[in-house]
N, C-alpha and C positions, 0 to 999 in steps of 0.2 A: 280503387276508385280512378274509372279515366280521368284524365285532364281534359278542360276546355281548350286546351291547346291541343290537344291530340289530332281533331282533323287538319288542322293545319301542317300540322308536322307529316301527316300522312302525305297531304297533297304535295308537301315538297319532296318528300322521298319519292313520289311518284314522276315530278319534275326530272329529278336526277338520273332515276331508272330509263326516260325517256332521251336524255342528253346522252347518256352512256350510250346508247343504242346509236346515235348519230355519232359517236367517238369525239362527244364534246363533253366538256367538264363545268360545273359551276363553283363559285366560292360558298358552299354548303356551309359551314362554321358560320362564316358573315351572316349569311342570309337568315340562318337558323335563329342566332342570336338577334339579329333586327328585329326579325318577325315577333320572336320570344318576348324582347322590350316593348314590342308596340301591343301586342297581348297584354302582358302584364298591366302597362300603363290604361288600357283601356277596362281593365277590370277594375283596378283601383279607383278610376275617376267614377266609373259606374257605381263602386261600392259607395264613394263617398257622396255622389250624386244622391242617392237613394236614402242615405245617413241624415243629410242635409235636409232633404224632401220629408222626410217624416218628422224633422225637429221645425217643420214650418217657414225654411227658410233655403236661398239657391245660393250657390257659390258666390256669384258676385255681389250680391247683399252682406252675405257674411265675411268676405274679404274688405268690404268697404267698413264694417264694422270694425273691424281686426284694426285696420288702418286709423281710424278715429281714436280707437281704444289704446292704442301704442304713442297717439300723441301726446305729451305732457300736457297741454290745454284741455285735449280731448277734442280739439277744435282744429278744423280745416278748411281751406277756401276751395271751391268748386275746382278750380284748374288744376290745384295738387291731387285732389281726389283724382281726378282725370287722368293725371301722370302717372299716379301710384297704381292704379289699376290698368293703364295702358289702354284706355279706352276715349273715344271722341269726347268733348266738352258737352255735346248734345247728348250722349248716353249718359255721361256722368248727371247731367241733369235729371233725367229720365231714373236714373238710381238713387239720386236725394230725394225726388219725388216720392218713389216709393218708401222708402226709410222715414220718411215724413209723415208719410201716409199711417204708417204703423205707428208713429210716436216714438222711433226709437234715436231721431235726431228735431234739432230745431235748426231753422235758417235766422241767423242773426244779422245785424247789420256791424260794421264795425266800427268801433268808438271814435278810431281817428279817419274814418273813411266812408261817409254814409252811401256810398256807391258800392261797397265792397260788401259782400256777406261771407260770413263764416257758417258751417255746417258743425253744429256742436251736438255730442253725442248727450243725450238723455237719459237721466237715472234708469229709464226703463228700458232703455237700449244697453245700459250698461249691466243690467239685470239678467236680460235678455241673452246678451251675449255670455255672461257669466253661467247661465244654464246649460248653455250649449256644449260649451267646453269639456265639462267632465265626462260626460258620455263619448263624445268626440277620442278624447284621450285613452279613453278605455278600448277603443275600435282600434287605435292604433296599436296602442300594447299588444293586444291579442292579435294583430296583422304581424307585426315584426317579432313578434314571440318565437317563430319560426326559425329565426335566426338566433344563433348567441351573439352576445354582444363582438366579440373578435370578428364574427363572420359580416354581422353590420357596418363594423368599421372598415373592414375589406370591401364591401359593396360600395359603401360610399367614397372610398379612394379610386376604386374602379370606375364609378358613375361619373366622378369628378375627371379624372383622365380623359375618359370618351367626351367628356363634355367640351372640354378644352380643346381635342382633336378636332371635334363639330364646327367650335368656332374659327379654331384655324382654316380650315377647309373650305368654308363656307358653303356654297353652292356647288359643288365639285363637277356638276355637269355645264355650269356658264364657263364660255370660253375666254 
């Protein structure tokens, strides 16, 4: 079966052939690995978004529920949620509105400071989250079963090494 990456790889090979005719070379392996990584990431996101959509939620709302669920008190201030999601406070408010509309969270005033709100995960939210996780875990296991444990650990090591390099070089086009 042909890979969904084949058209991209064919285009890259055509580009290499064009450059050869001009007596120029390309960093083929580096381009191939970059494009392949981007393609895999895109396919993983597409797969995940389809799975979440089928479960009646999107990635942002799912992550907000997970953040709330990891807190010991199952409670968080909107500003903390905003920070944890890497989003604006305005967007965090929109997210909280949607979670509240679904009955997955409640907004409650702080006992110590009535000006301070907390977002609390409801029993309905906990039950919904618990229903989402087993099918997601099954999909992850199925996806990663194509690699044995040693290959998974090697890939993790390589990805961490590459991430460190990305963190170190920053935007390599900036001067």
